N, C-alpha and C positions, 0 to 999 in steps of 0.2 A: 508266809510271813505277814504280808499285808492283811490277808484274811483273818488270821488269828488276832492281830492287833485291833482291827475294826470290830470284830465280833465281841472282843473283850470290852470295847468302848461303847457297846450298846447298839451296834448297827445290825441290820438284817441284810441278807445277801439275796439278790434277784438275778436270775440267769438272763443273759441277753443273747439274741440270735442275730448273726450278721447276715444281711440279705445280699443278693447278687448286685444290688445297687450300692453296696458298701455302707448301708445304714444299719443301725442296731434296732431290732424290733423288740418290743417289750409287751408283756400282757399286763393289763391293768383292769380294775373293776371300778366303774362309775355308777353310783346310786344302785349298787347291787347287781349290775349287769357287766359281764366280762367282755373285754374288747382287745383288739390288737392295735398297737400304737408304734410310731417311730419315736425313738429317743433323739431329741434334737437340742443340743446344748446351745445352739445359735438362735433358737426360737425363744423370744422373750416371754411368750405366754403359751400355756398348754391349750390345745385346740381340739375341737371335734367337728367333723363334717356335718353339714346341714342334714344329710340323709340319715344321720344317727341320732337326731334329736329325740324321736319317739323311743328308740331302743334304750337310750340311757335316761329316759324320763326327765329331760331337761326343760326348764322353763325359760324359753328364749325371750329376750328383751332386745329391742332395737338398740343399736350402738352407733355412735358417730365415728368410731375408729375404723380406719381403712387398713386392711391387711396387705402386707407385702412379703414376698419371699418365694423361693423356688421358681423363679422366672415369671412371677405374676405380681403386678402392683395395683393398688387402688381397688382391691376387692371389698365388696360390702360384707360387713360382719354383723353378728348379733352377739350378745353375751348371755351366759346363764350363771347365776350366782347360787351360793349355798349348795354345792354338790359335795357328795362324799366320794373321795378317791382312795382306792386301796391298791397298793403295789406290793406284792408279797405280803409280809406281815405289817408293813408301814401303812398307816391310815391318817387321813386328814379330812376334817369337815370344813364346810364353808369355803370351798375352793371355787374361784371364778374361772370359768372356761370361756374361751372365745370360739364362736361358731362361724364357720365360713365354708365356702365351696371347696372341697378337697379333691374334686374330680381331676384337676391337673396333676396332683401328686399321685393319685391312684392310677391314672393313665400311664405315667412314667414307670411306676412300679410294675404294672401288668406287662408293659412293653419289654421289661427286663426279666420276665418270668417270675416276678415276686408277687405275693398275694396283696390285695388291697388292704388298707388299714382304716381304722375308725377315726384316727386322729393322731395328734402329736403330743408327746410329753415334753414340755419345754423347761426353760431355766427357772420359771416361777416355782414349779414343784421341786426341781432339783435343789434350789436354794433352801426351800422349806425343809427338805429332807437332809440338808447338809451332805449332799451326794458326793460320792467318790466312785469314779469309774475305773475299773481294771480292764483296759483295752486288750491286754494280752490274753487274759483268762476269760474275758467276756462276761464280767459280772458288774452289776450296779449295786452299790451299798448305800442304804438310806438309814439315817439315825432314827431309832424308835423313840 
């Protein structure tokens, strides 16, 4: 019912995978390179780990913003502007990504037998895509 309604309204459907840590994992492409991300509705910005800067061809710039979350506060960040993000058939250009040390996130995932991620898809992208999450069926819908 929900699926038919949203597809009729011009949404695309993206499969989510629930991890052992009870997070949704999602595949996304940044600047033509595929990666694995956590879907985090509570994260204000989409983020990529420092170690993935080269992988995704990001142009890192210094930032005065300090990151907080997942048990860590006051972490140094950088930003990368004008990135192309693709999730399923949904695409957006000129996306700003926050870059920071994701090792504490990946350490927690690995400790729970989940695979490490390249970053976090946050509320900024979810808002741009007018996101709808079907928690029961494990799908994300984004408006094309």
